[in-house]
C-alpha positions as CSV (number, residue, x, y, z in Angstrom):
1,M,-27.8,24.2,24.9
2,E,-30.2,21.2,23.4
3,E,-31.2,19.8,26.6
4,F,-33.2,22.8,27.9
5,N,-34.4,23.6,24.1
6,I,-33.1,26.6,23.6
7,I,-32.4,27.4,20.2
8,P,-30.1,30.7,19.1
9,K,-30.7,34.0,17.6
10,L,-29.9,34.9,14.4
11,R,-27.8,37.8,14.1
12,L,-28.4,39.9,11.3
13,F,-26.3,42.9,12.8
14,Q,-23.6,43.0,15.3
15,K,-23.1,45.9,17.7
16,V,-18.9,47.4,16.9
17,K,-17.3,50.3,18.0
18,N,-16.0,52.8,14.6
19,D,-13.2,54.6,14.9
20,K,-14.5,57.5,16.8
21,G,-14.8,55.2,19.3
22,K,-18.9,55.3,19.1
23,M,-21.0,51.8,19.4
24,E,-22.8,51.1,15.2
25,M,-24.8,48.2,14.5
26,R,-23.0,46.3,11.4
27,S,-24.1,43.5,9.0
28,T,-22.8,40.1,9.7
29,G,-23.8,39.7,6.1
30,E,-25.8,37.3,4.4
31,H,-27.3,33.8,5.6
32,K,-29.1,31.5,3.7
33,V,-31.9,30.0,5.4
34,K,-34.6,28.1,5.3
35,L,-37.6,29.3,7.1
36,I,-40.3,26.7,9.2
37,A,-42.8,28.4,10.6
38,D,-43.5,31.6,12.5
39,K,-45.4,33.3,15.7
40,E,-46.9,36.4,17.4
41,T,-46.0,36.8,21.0
42,D,-44.9,39.6,22.7
43,G,-42.1,41.9,24.3
44,T,-41.5,44.6,25.5
45,D,-40.4,48.2,24.1
46,Y,-36.6,48.8,25.8
47,N,-37.3,51.9,25.3
48,T,-40.6,52.7,26.5
49,G,-41.2,49.4,28.6
50,Q,-44.3,49.0,26.8
51,P,-45.0,46.2,25.6
52,K,-45.3,45.1,21.6
53,K,-46.1,42.2,19.3
54,L,-42.7,40.3,17.8
55,I,-42.9,38.6,15.3
56,R,-40.7,35.0,15.7
57,Y,-39.4,33.0,13.1
58,L,-38.3,29.7,12.9
59,V,-35.4,29.1,10.5
60,E,-32.4,26.7,10.1
61,E,-29.4,27.9,8.7
62,N,-26.6,25.1,8.5
63,G,-28.7,22.8,9.4
64,E,-29.7,23.9,13.0
65,K,-32.8,26.0,13.7
66,R,-32.0,29.9,15.1
67,I,-34.8,31.6,16.2
68,Y,-35.2,35.6,14.6
69,E,-38.0,37.9,15.7
70,T,-38.5,41.5,15.3
71,N,-41.6,44.4,15.5
72,K,-44.7,43.0,13.5
73,L,-45.4,46.8,13.9
74,N,-43.9,49.8,12.0
75,K,-43.1,53.4,14.4
76,S,-46.6,54.5,12.7
77,G,-48.7,51.2,13.9
78,E,-48.7,49.5,10.2
79,L,-47.5,46.0,9.6
80,A,-43.7,46.2,9.4
81,Y,-42.6,45.9,5.9
82,L,-40.3,42.7,6.8
83,V,-43.6,41.0,8.1
84,R,-44.9,41.6,4.7
85,R,-41.9,40.0,2.8
86,L,-41.9,37.4,4.8
87,G,-46.3,36.5,5.3
88,E,-45.5,36.2,1.2
89,I,-43.1,33.7,1.2
90,N,-44.3,29.6,2.1
91,E,-43.3,27.7,4.4
92,N,-39.7,25.8,3.9
93,T,-38.4,28.3,1.6
94,E,-35.1,29.0,1.0
95,V,-33.7,32.2,1.1
96,I,-31.2,34.7,2.2
97,L,-31.7,37.5,4.7
98,C,-28.8,39.4,4.8
99,G,-28.7,42.8,7.4
100,Q,-28.1,46.3,5.2
101,R,-27.7,49.5,6.4
102,R,-29.6,52.9,3.8
103,G,-29.0,56.2,4.9
104,M,-29.2,56.0,8.5
105,K,-31.6,53.2,8.3
106,N,-30.8,49.6,9.1
107,F,-33.0,47.2,7.4
108,V,-33.7,43.6,6.0
109,D,-32.5,42.8,2.3
110,V,-34.9,39.1,1.6
111,R,-34.0,37.1,-1.0
112,V,-35.6,33.6,-2.0
113,I,-33.6,31.1,-4.3
114,G,-34.5,31.0,-7.4
115,E,-37.2,33.5,-7.7
116,A,-36.7,35.7,-10.0
117,Q,-35.7,39.5,-8.9
118,S,-37.1,42.6,-9.6
119,V,-34.4,45.4,-11.3
120,E,-35.5,48.7,-10.8
121,L,-33.5,51.1,-13.7
122,E,-33.1,54.2,-12.7
123,D,-33.4,55.6,-17.1
124,E,-37.0,54.0,-17.4
125,E,-40.4,53.0,-16.3
126,E,-40.2,49.5,-16.2
127,E,-38.4,46.6,-15.0
128,I,-37.3,44.1,-15.1
129,N,-36.9,40.8,-14.4
130,L,-33.7,38.2,-14.0
131,K,-32.9,34.9,-12.3
132,E,-30.3,34.7,-9.1
133,G,-26.7,35.3,-11.2
134,E,-28.3,35.5,-14.7
135,M,-26.9,38.7,-16.8
136,E,-28.1,40.5,-20.0
137,E,-25.9,41.6,-22.9
138,E,-26.7,44.2,-24.1
């Protein structure tokens, strides 16, 4: 692959058959990556055949370069959440990307390594910031 300058894709989901024999998307787990670069590129919508804009991220996982592509815009025509979130993070920053499922939707959880994370409490309207791995004692 290297001699042809082909960079493998980072896959956050994989298609698998469930117990009922239907195909579904399952997470491939957490991926610790370094964000190297991003660029806008053209793609094709598989359902309509129409052209669409993609954002292609070049990342490094375990010393190997990989590509992750996502839609630039969501179905409402607004900048996609993942593009906005990754746009807030500087290049050469290490993050954990993890494909997750919430209800009927798949999404990508993004956590910056070493950055304080917001934790929302259901009982209160205020947020607490905890660094990864820290727990407050009550």
